[in-house]
C-alpha positions in Angstrom: 98.6 -79.7 4.1 95.3 -79.6 6.0 92.4 -78.1 4.0 92.0 -75.4 6.6 95.6 -74.2 6.2 95.2 -73.7 2.4 91.5 -72.9 2.4 90.1 -70.4 -0.1 87.0 -69.4 1.7 85.6 -67.5 -1.3 85.2 -70.9 -2.9 83.1 -72.4 -0.1 81.2 -69.5 1.4 78.2 -69.0 -0.9 75.4 -66.4 -0.8 73.4 -68.3 1.8 75.6 -71.0 3.3 78.9 -72.8 3.4 79.3 -75.6 0.9 82.3 -77.4 -0.5 84.1 -80.8 -1.0 85.4 -82.5 2.2 88.3 -82.7 2.9 89.7 -81.0 -0.2 88.1 -77.6 0.4 87.3 -77.7 4.1 87.7 -80.0 7.1 87.0 -80.3 10.8 89.6 -77.8 11.8 88.0 -75.2 9.6 84.5 -76.2 11.0 85.9 -75.5 14.5 86.8 -71.9 13.4 83.4 -71.5 11.9 81.8 -72.5 15.2 83.9 -69.8 17.0 83.1 -67.2 14.5 79.4 -68.0 14.5 79.2 -67.4 18.3 81.1 -64.2 18.0 79.0 -62.8 15.2 75.6 -63.8 16.7 76.7 -62.8 20.3 75.0 -66.1 21.4 75.6 -67.7 24.8 73.8 -70.8 23.6 73.3 -72.5 20.1 71.7 -75.6 18.6 73.5 -77.9 16.1 72.2 -80.7 13.9 73.5 -82.7 11.0 72.4 -85.0 8.1 73.5 -88.5 7.1 76.6 -87.7 5.1 79.7 -89.6 6.3 81.5 -86.4 7.2 78.6 -84.7 9.0 79.1 -86.1 12.6 82.7 -85.1 12.7 82.2 -81.6 11.2 79.3 -80.8 13.5 81.2 -82.0 16.5 84.1 -79.7 15.6 81.8 -76.8 15.1 80.3 -77.4 18.5 83.9 -77.5 20.0 84.6 -74.1 18.4 81.4 -72.6 19.8 82.0 -74.1 23.2 85.5 -72.7 23.3 84.1 -69.2 22.8 81.9 -69.7 25.9 78.6 -70.8 24.3 76.5 -73.8 25.5 75.8 -76.2 22.6 72.7 -78.4 22.2 73.4 -81.2 19.8 70.2 -82.6 18.2 72.1 -85.1 16.1 70.5 -86.5 12.9 67.8 -84.2 11.7 66.3 -82.6 8.6 67.1 -78.9 8.0 63.5 -77.9 8.9 63.9 -79.9 12.1 66.9 -77.7 12.9 64.8 -74.6 12.1 62.1 -76.0 14.5 64.7 -76.3 17.3 66.0 -72.8 16.6 62.5 -71.4 16.8 61.3 -73.5 19.7 64.4 -72.9 21.9 65.0 -69.3 20.7 68.6 -70.1 19.8 70.8 -69.6 16.8 71.4 -72.8 14.9 73.7 -74.6 12.5 72.7 -77.4 10.2 75.4 -79.6 8.6 74.3 -80.6 5.2 75.0 -80.1 1.5 71.3 -80.7 0.7 71.1 -82.3 -2.8 74.8 -82.1 -3.7 76.8 -85.2 -4.3 78.3 -87.3 -1.4 81.7 -85.7 -1.4 80.2 -82.3 -0.5 79.1 -80.9 2.9 78.1 -77.5 4.2 76.5 -75.4 6.9 73.2 -73.7 6.9 73.2 -71.2 9.7 70.4 -69.1 11.3 69.9 -66.7 14.1 67.4 -67.3 17.0 63.9 -68.0 15.7 65.3 -69.5 12.4 66.1 -66.0 11.0 68.5 -66.5 8.0 72.2 -65.9 8.0 73.4 -64.9 4.6 76.1 -62.7 3.1 74.4 -59.5 4.2 73.3 -60.9 7.6 76.4 -62.4 9.2 78.1 -64.7 6.7 80.5 -62.2 5.4 81.6 -61.4 9.0 82.0 -65.1 9.8 84.2 -65.5 6.7 86.3 -62.5 7.7 86.9 -63.8 11.3 87.8 -67.3 10.0 90.2 -65.8 7.5 91.9 -63.8 10.2 92.3 -66.7 12.4 93.7 -68.8 9.6 96.3 -66.1 9.1 97.1 -65.2 12.7 96.2 -68.3 14.8 93.1 -69.6 16.5 91.0 -67.3 18.7 91.7 -67.2 22.5 89.3 -69.5 24.4 86.8 -68.0 26.8 87.6 -68.1 30.5 84.7 -70.6 31.0 83.9 -72.9 28.1 80.3 -73.7 27.3 78.7 -77.0 28.0 77.9 -79.5 25.2 74.7 -81.6 25.7 72.4 -83.7 23.5 68.7 -83.5 23.0 66.3 -85.4 20.7 63.7 -83.1 19.0 62.1 -85.4 16.4 58.9 -86.1 18.3 58.4 -82.5 19.3 59.1 -81.4 15.7 56.5 -83.9 14.3 53.9 -82.9 16.9 54.4 -79.2 16.1 53.9 -79.8 12.3 50.7 -81.8 12.8 49.4 -79.1 15.1 49.5 -76.7 12.1 47.3 -78.8 9.7 44.0 -80.5 10.4 44.7 -84.1 9.5 42.3 -85.6 12.0 39.5 -86.4 9.5 41.3 -87.3 6.3 40.3 -90.4 4.5 42.8 -93.4 4.2 45.5 -92.7 1.6 48.2 -94.8 0.0 51.3 -92.7 -0.1 54.7 -93.6 -1.7 57.6 -91.6 -0.3 61.1 -91.6 -1.9 63.5 -90.3 0.7 66.5 -90.7 -1.6 68.5 -92.2 1.3 68.3 -88.7 2.8 66.8 -87.3 6.0 63.2 -87.9 4.9 63.8 -91.5 5.9 64.4 -90.3 9.4 61.5 -87.8 9.7 58.7 -89.2 7.6 57.9 -92.3 9.8 57.5 -90.2 12.9 55.6 -87.3 11.3 53.2 -89.7 9.4 52.8 -92.3 12.2 49.4 -91.1 13.5 47.8 -90.5 10.1 45.5 -92.9 8.2 48.2 -93.6 5.7 49.5 -96.7 4.1 53.1 -95.7 3.7 55.1 -97.3 0.9 58.8 -96.3 1.7 61.5 -96.0 -0.9 65.2 -95.6 -0.1 64.6 -94.8 3.6 68.0 -96.2 4.6 70.2 -93.2 5.7 73.1 -93.3 3.4 75.1 -90.2 2.5 76.7 -91.9 -0.5 73.3 -92.0 -2.3 73.5 -95.5 -3.7 70.2 -95.3 -5.6 70.0 -91.8 -7.1 71.0 -88.3 -6.2 68.7 -86.7 -3.6 67.7 -84.0 -5.9 64.1 -84.4 -7.0 64.3 -81.2 -9.1 66.1 -83.3 -11.7 63.4 -85.4 -13.5 65.7 -88.5 -13.7 65.7 -88.7 -9.9 61.9 -89.2 -9.6 61.6 -91.9 -12.3 61.6 -94.6 -9.6 58.9 -92.8 -7.6 56.7 -92.3 -10.6 56.9 -96.0 -11.6 56.2 -97.1 -8.0 53.1 -94.8 -7.7 51.7 -96.4 -10.8 52.6 -99.9 -9.8 51.1 -99.5 -6.3 48.0 -97.7 -7.5 48.8 -95.1 -4.9 47.0 -91.9 -4.3 50.1 -89.7 -4.2 53.9 -89.8 -4.3 56.3 -87.6 -2.4 60.0 -87.1 -2.9 62.3 -85.3 -0.5 65.8 -83.9 -1.2 68.8 -84.8 0.9 68.2 -82.7 3.9 64.4 -83.0 3.5 63.6 -79.3 3.5 62.0 -79.6 0.0 59.2 -81.8 -1.1 58.1 -82.7 -4.6 54.7 -84.2 -5.4 53.6 -86.8 -7.9 50.0 -87.5 -8.7 48.2 -90.8 -8.9 49.1 -91.1 -12.6 52.8 -90.8 -11.8 52.9 -87.2 -13.2 54.9 -84.5 -11.4 52.8 -81.7 -9.9 54.5 -78.3 -10.5 55.7 -76.6 -7.3 53.8 -73.5 -8.4 50.5 -75.5 -8.3 51.5 -76.7 -4.8 52.2 -73.1 -3.8 48.8 -72.0 -5.0 47.0 -74.9 -3.3 48.8 -74.3 0.1 48.2 -70.5 -0.3 44.5 -71.0 -0.7 44.5 -73.2 2.5 46.5 -70.7 4.5 44.2 -67.9 3.4 41.3 -69.8 4.8 43.0 -69.7 8.2 44.2 -66.1 7.8 41.8 -64.1 5.6 43.3 -61.2 3.7 46.9 -62.4 4.4 50.0 -61.7 2.3 51.6 -64.5 0.3 55.1 -64.2 -1.1 56.1 -65.8 -4.4 59.3 -65.4 -6.4 59.2 -64.1 -10.0 59.6 -67.5 -11.5 56.4 -69.0 -10.0 53.4 -69.4 -12.3 50.9 -66.7 -13.1 48.5 -69.0 -11.3 50.0 -68.2 -7.9 49.1 -64.5 -7.7 45.8 -65.2 -9.4 44.8 -67.8 -6.8 45.9 -65.6 -4.0 43.8 -62.7 -5.2 40.8 -65.0 -5.8 41.0 -66.1 -2.2 41.2 -62.6 -0.9 44.9 -62.4 -0.3 47.7 -60.0 -1.3 50.5 -61.5 -3.5 54.0 -60.0 -3.2 56.6 -60.8 -5.9 60.3 -61.2 -4.9 63.7 -62.2 -6.3 64.7 -65.8 -6.3 66.4 -67.1 -3.1 65.4 -68.0 0.4 67.0 -64.9 2.0 64.8 -62.6 -0.1 61.7 -64.6 0.6 62.4 -64.6 4.4 63.1 -60.9 4.4 59.8 -60.2 2.7 58.0 -62.6 5.0 59.3 -60.7 8.0 58.7 -57.2 6.4 55.2 -57.8 5.3 54.0 -60.3 8.0 53.2 -62.7 5.2 51.4 -65.9 6.1 53.1 -68.1 3.5 55.7 -68.0 0.7 56.6 -70.4 -2.2 59.3 -70.8 -4.8 59.5 -72.7 -8.1 62.2 -74.9 -6.5 59.7 -76.4 -4.0 60.8 -74.4 -1.0 57.7 -73.5 1.1 57.8 -70.9 3.9 55.3 -70.5 6.7 54.7 -67.7 9.2 53.6 -70.4 11.7 57.0 -72.0 11.3 59.1 -68.9 12.1 59.0 -67.9 8.4 61.3 -70.8 7.6 61.0 -73.3 4.8 59.6 -76.8 5.5 58.7 -79.3 2.7 57.1 -81.6 5.3 54.5 -79.0 6.3 53.7 -78.4 2.7 53.3 -82.2 2.3 50.9 -82.3 5.2 48.8 -79.6 3.6 48.6 -81.6 0.3 47.7 -84.8 2.2 45.0 -82.9 4.1 43.6 -81.3 0.9 43.6 -84.6 -0.9 42.2 -86.6 2.0 39.4 -84.2 2.8 37.6 -85.0 -0.6 37.0 -88.0 -2.7 38.6 -86.9 -6.0 42.1 -87.7 -7.3 45.1 -85.5 -6.8 45.3 -84.7 -10.5 41.7 -83.4 -10.4 42.4 -81.4 -7.2 45.5 -79.6 -8.6 44.0 -79.0 -12.0 42.4 -75.8 -10.8 45.9 -74.5 -9.6 47.9 -75.6 -12.7 46.5 -73.2 -15.4 49.4 -72.5 -17.7 52.2 -74.4 -19.6 55.8 -73.9 -18.3 59.2 -74.8 -19.7 60.8 -75.6 -16.4 64.3 -74.2 -15.8 66.7 -74.6 -18.8 70.4 -73.8 -18.3 72.7 -72.6 -21.1 76.5 -72.3 -20.8 77.6 -68.9 -22.2 80.9 -67.0 -22.4 79.4 -63.6 -21.5 76.1 -63.6 -19.5 75.7 -59.8 -19.8 76.1 -59.7 -23.5 73.8 -62.6 -24.2 71.1 -61.1 -22.0 71.4 -57.7 -23.7 71.0 -59.4 -27.1 67.8 -61.0 -26.0 66.5 -57.7 -24.5 67.2 -55.9 -27.8 65.2 -58.4 -29.8 62.1 -58.3 -27.5 62.1 -54.7 -26.3 60.6 -53.2 -29.4 57.7 -55.6 -29.7 54.1 -54.6 -29.1 52.5 -55.3 -25.6 55.8 -56.1 -24.1 56.7 -55.1 -20.5 60.2 -55.4 -19.1 61.5 -55.6 -15.6 64.9 -56.4 -14.2 64.1 -57.2 -10.5 66.1 -60.5 -10.9 67.7 -61.0 -14.3 65.5 -60.0 -17.3 61.8 -60.6 -17.2 59.8 -59.9 -20.3 56.0 -60.4 -20.4 53.0 -60.0 -22.8 49.4 -60.9 -22.1 50.0 -64.4 -23.5 53.4 -65.4 -22.2 56.4 -64.4 -20.0 60.0 -65.4 -19.6 62.8 -64.8 -17.2 66.4 -65.0 -18.1 68.9 -64.7 -15.2 72.6 -65.5 -14.6 73.9 -68.0 -12.2 75.9 -66.5 -9.4 78.4 -69.4 -9.4 78.7 -70.8 -12.9 78.9 -69.4 -16.5 75.2 -70.1 -17.0 72.0 -68.4 -18.0 68.8 -69.9 -16.6 65.6 -69.6 -18.6 62.0 -70.0 -17.5 59.1 -69.6 -19.9 55.4 -69.7 -19.3 52.5 -69.3 -21.7 48.7 -69.8 -22.0 49.2 -72.8 -24.2 51.9 -75.4 -25.0 52.6 -74.3 -28.6 53.2 -70.7 -27.6 55.5 -71.7 -24.8 57.6 -73.9 -27.1 57.8 -71.1 -29.7 59.0 -68.5 -27.2 61.3 -71.0 -25.5 63.0 -72.0 -28.7 63.4 -68.4 -30.0 65.2 -67.3 -26.7 67.4 -70.4 -26.7 68.5 -69.7 -30.2 69.4 -66.1 -29.2 71.2 -67.2 -26.0 73.2 -70.1 -27.7 74.1 -68.3 -30.9 77.7 -67.5 -31.5 
């Protein structure tokens, strides 16, 4: 039986995108229905479609394009691209878009990240639920009737225009020569980095630039420390100034300093925020509630207005639009720019870091020291039988203590003048995710261990 005939769409339609195993959970026939539904929900007469390097991506994206065309929409296929390159095309052309990628997930997965014209997000509350309902109806009752006149399907290369646009947003003309190691993880960074970096005074040391959706070297997920070990070693061996690691669809960028030490995404958020506030004095900067204390501090020090949000790109993008924010950052290395249609682009963040490093003579570790002020645990996952009960137990223990403040914007956040932690449930797994930050390492460890004991006790 085809995956589409037996598909349980609740298993593959997530909060922000479509994602599942191919062909077990979804296939090209279901992708075609999604294309038809996308056109109907957006009301678009033209869309843009791109895909990553996974073996299933070309077929799935072509099927989506057929579904869209059958409903009367013209389709521009931009082929191999990063997710932020698809956002660029959506913004530049003023068209809704669909990107076929499963980001950092293993090779057997694929997915669709969808947006409205101008790279505006499509999530559960902004179109994805309607797309699911239409697809489910067609699975039950038969495919939708085709439009009287099908749309045209054409191809267009956007890589050069994307690269030119990114470089126009950052002054990289006067930076000093830098030696830069880039680990593309066999993902789309291997496609975009050479073109974006080509005019820069950079000695590029490429790692795993071959496009290979089977990920033969390591998972394309730099958030997991084991996946940047090769990059760290290469930076030290080469005596490089900086290392960059991109995830599978190259919309996130992780930074390694000249010592091979990882730079926390919160420090990158603070650094880029300071630079954007130089261009846009008094601007608003969005940060999620798991970013470091240093982010709102740096924003205020540079005359900006920090705004705290829930975790997740849809919340960041909504606040970006609502407040007119100039920039937003998350602990997961997603970076959002008003000058990039409020969309996230790790490549633009990387250019900012290169420009900041290359405009002075010091090392990257010295540069980011001013933005990395506290000690953090990183995100720690615990499998629990009852997320609500475990969270309530932690809340009871800390609620009566002196100088404690509690908020529940996203999970449970408890703060004192010397430390804070956030404990929040996973939406898809029986996990609680813990993040702790303190003014010193010993305090962070003590708070972290106390909470983990509470969470993991029977």
